[in-house]
N, C-alpha and C positions, 0 to 999 in steps of 0.2 A: 227386292229386286229377282226379281229368278232369273232364269238360264235363259239364256236370247238364242230367239229361232228365228232361220231361216239363213240369207244371207248376211245380214250384220250380225251374226255372232260367232264369225270367221276374224281372226289374228294370221294377216301375213305377213310371214315373215322371209325378210332377206338375209339367204343362210348364206353365200357367197363373201359377205365383205367386212369389213373389220381383222384386225389385226392376230387377231388366234386362229380365223379360220374357220370353214365348216363344222368341222369335229366340236369343237364347242358350241357351237350352236344346238346340234343335235343333241347335247348335250342337259343342254339348258329349255331343250324342249321335251326332254325327259321328266326334269326336276319340277317342272308347270304343271304338268300334267298329271307327277305324284301330289301337286298342291291342292288340296279339296276348294278353296278358296276359285282355282278356274272354271268361269262358264264358258267361255269359247273354247272353238274348236280352230287347230294349228293347221296355217297354208303354207310349208316352205320350200321356198320362192329356189331353184340354182341347177344342177347339172346330178342330175338322178343318179349319172353311175357315180358319181362321188355319196351322195348323200346318200342312197338307198344302203348300202353298207352301215356306215353310219348307224343309219335307226338299227336296224340288223343286231349291232354292240350292243348298240341300250331297250333296245329289247320292245322296241314303239314302230317297225316295220312295219305290221301289221295294228297297229292302235284302229278303233274304228275311229280318231277322232284329231286323227292327222295325213297326214295326206300330200304329196311334192305335186309342187307347178312345174314344169322343167324350163329353164333359162338359159340358153350357152353362153353367153358373156358374164366378163367381171366388170361391175365399176371399181378399182382399185382406186388406193388411197392420193396418188398419183396426177390423177386423168382430170383436167380443168372440166370443170362444173357442165356450162354448158357444151363444151365439146361431147363430155361424158353421154350425154342424152340424145344429140343428135347423129349419133357414129354408131351409138354401140345400142341399137333399137332392140335387143334379146337380150339386154342385160338384167339380172333379177332383181339390184331396185328396182330400175322400170317395170316391170311385170307387177311387182308384189307393188307399186301406185298403183299401176293398172287396176288391180284388183278395186281397189278403194272407189276408182275413176267407176268404176264401173256394177256397183254395189253388190261385189262377190266376195266384199270382206268389210271390218269398220274399223280397222283399225291398221299398220304399216309400223312394226320397228327395224330398224334398221339400227348397226355397228359401223356402219360402212362410211366414204367421204362426206365432213358431213356437207358442205357447198353443194356435191352433186346430188343429194337427198333434197336439201332445201330449195334448188333450184329445179326437180322433179318435179319435188311437191305443189310449190308455187307456179311453174306452167301446167302442170296438170289436170289439179285442182281447182287453184284459183281459190279469191280468198273467202270468205264467208260474203253477205251480203249487207255493210253496212261498218264491216271491216274493211281498213285500207292494209296493212301488211302486216305480214305473221310473226311469231315473237319467238323464242326458244326463254320456256321457260326451267327452273331448275329448282328444284329443293333443294335446303341446306339448313342443315341445325341448328338451335337458338337455342336460350336456357328455359327449358320446359318444352320444349319440343320440335319443331322447323317450320318453314319460312319460302315462300317461293321467291327464286328470284326469277325478276321476269323486264326488260331483256336480256338475256345471258349469249345475246351476240349474231343475233341476227341482224342486227340493224344498226350498221353505229353513227350513221345522222339518222337525227327523229326529226320532227314534228312536234307542238304540243298537244293533240289531237291524236299522233298514236301513242303518245305515253298515256293518253285516257284510258284507252282502248286495249295497249298493255292491263291497266288497272281490271277492264273488265274482266279481260280473260286470264287474269294470274288471279283475281275473286274466284269465279266457279272452279281452276282448277284444283284450287285449293280444299273448297268443298267435296270435288271429289275425291281426291288423295288423301289430305287429311284430315277430313269429313270435321272441319267449322263452318259452320253455318253462315255464322256472319262474321267473312274476315275481315281482321282491320288492314285497310291498306298504307300502306308510307312510302313517301314520295320524295327519294334519295336527292338529298341534296346535302348543301356545305355548314346549313347553317338553322334552325328551325324559327328564327327570328322573321317577320315577315320584308316580303324582300331582299331577303338577303343569298343571293345565287345568283347565276343567270338568264341569260332570257326564256332560255327552254322549259328550266324549272320555276320561273316564277309566274311563264305563262299558262305554264303544265297547272301550278297548284289555284290558279286564279280557277281554272276551266273543273276540276274535280271540287274545288268545294260549291258548286253549280249539280253533283251530282249525287249527290247525298241520297238519293229516294233509290236509286241502284247502288252503289258503292260506300261501306261501310271507310269513310277519308279522315284518316287521324292525324292529317298534315304532311309539314316537311318531317323528313326522315332523317339524322347526322347516318354518315360510318359507322360508328361501333355502336349505335341505335340499334341495327337491324338486328347481332348477336344479345341479342336481349328481350327480354317477354315484354317487346312494344309494339311491333305489327306481326302480321301473318301472309304479307303480300308487301314486298319487297320491289315500285317504280322506276325503272330509267328507261337510259338508251342503251347499245345493244353495246356502243361501246365501255365504257362506264358499268356495265354488267360482265362482261367478259371478264374485266380487268380486278372486278371481284369475286368472282368467281374461281378464279382461276391461285387466287394470291388467298382465299380461303384452304383450296384446295394443294397445296405447297404445303401451306402453313400446318395446316393437320398433321401434312409425312414429316415434315419436322418435328413437332411437335413429336410425334412416335419416335418420332427414331432419336432424336436426344431423350429421348426418357428409357428408351429400351439404353443404349448407352450408357444413361449416370447408371442401373439400376444396377450394372453389370461390371463398374468400377471399381467395388468391392465386396469381400463374402459377406458382411452386414446386411448391405444392401439388397445384397440377391436372393437371402432370407425374409427380407422385408418383402421383395416383392414376391415373395409364394405366399409368403401370406394374406399377401391383398390382390390377390392374380384376380380374384376373378371380379373385385372393380378395374380392373386394366379394362379385364374384356369387355366388362362394361361398358367405358368408354372410346373403346376401339370398335365397339357394337354403333355408338351415335354418330361417332365422326367417321366412320367407313362411307365412303362415296357406292358401292355399289348398292347400298343399299336402294337408294332412289335414283339410280345410274339412268332411266328414261328419261329425257328432256323433252319436252313436248315438240311441236313444232307450234303454236296456235295460231287458232284465226281461219286456216283453214277448211275447204269444203269436203274436210278428212281431217281421220285421227291421225296421226305421224307421230312417232316419237322416234327421238334420235339418243342410241347409247354411245357409251363409249368408244374409242374407236378398239383400246386397250381391253373389254371387254370380258370377262372368265366368264362361264355357267350361269354365278351366281344372282351377278349385274346384269345377264340375261333372264335370266329367270323373272328375278323381279322387273324387268323393261315391260316384258310378257305379261306380268299382273296387273301391272299402271294401265296395260295396253286396254285388257279385259274390265278394270272399273272402270274406265274412259268409257268406252262401248255400252256400259249398261243402265251407267247415270244420264245418258240424254245429252253428254258436254255441247256437242254442235249444236241441237234447237234449241237449250237454255241459252248460248249465247246468244245467238241468232235474235231472238224472240228480248233481249235485254236491249242490241245493240242501236234500234230503233232508237229507244230512252234516252240511252246515253248521247245520243247525238243531238235529238232535239234539245236536251239539259243541258250540254256544255258547249254548243254552240248560238245558245243566246243570250243574250247582250244581259252582263249584270246589272237587277232594278238601279242600285245606286248609280253608276257610271250614263244611265241611259237619263236619271236626274239632273247629271248633272251639267252630260250639254244638252239639256233642252228644261231649262230651267220654267217654269210656269209659277205666274208671281199671284196672290190668291187675291182677289179682290177685297176692294176695299168697301167695310162695310158700309151700312149708308146712316145707321147711331154710331157711326164710331167720333168718338171726343176730340178735337181737336186737338196736337200736341203742344205743351206749355212747353 
């Protein structure tokens, strides 16, 4: 994959959103531009009088791969999603999304109001043909690697076909971000036995079994299995996924803080900590949410990546690099092509069920011997 050319080779960044403000966005832009992996150019959307001095401070004000697009308003964390887009016509978030719709950018990155980003993306971009609803994907560490959790919070209520679409979106995202060519897809439920789940999981399971041509489905998956080397994509509704994601983030912080406290309990443990600091740093890097902070809103007619509101420059840099990967991999084109196939497979009636509903008796043979 070479350097993208034309409008698609640009990433629009909502530079005014987020808890840490535009200063952190400018710093992230500098880090991303210094990374040899970045091939797209950057468009920082926001207030020029604020962004200009910050870009100068980081030495990228006249960088050939950076430009500022003026937007006078800011969508705050307290704004109601729909009202934000109706009332703030010139917001940095809205203008950034508009760049995708007009074809001037191939992806947008924002750490602003999640609800507003989802609402704006859905309203202005709409979903891809064949995909009913967008879904949030999140990269979570597991044994020997990472897995994609989808949906991580976009749709608290879902139907079986929505989860099948999530499986397709998650599979393609795993190929792009994790580099797994044939990702294993598991359906998150409460047991691996047939029929052990609720109506949603059981119906989804039957649909996914019919989609083997497109999805590498490995069956129902319990909560403890997702953190083992069991699947590369864990599919669920947004309510379940958001609970799992936030529980993992909280638990990782709990373990890190507990470990620090225990290692400082006495001089002997502190000495051991010094000896083992290399292992501790490696562990922190593995479970650090910053590394994969860009959670994409998958399934739209445009690449929209949502970073945590508290994202620092390093987390934003990773989100920018993820957006670049998605653009270069033609993610939207791949999903669109497979959506047609998966909808046909998922909606087809199971052969066994059809035979049971319409039994056909075998014709009697002319030479059949009479029963004794």
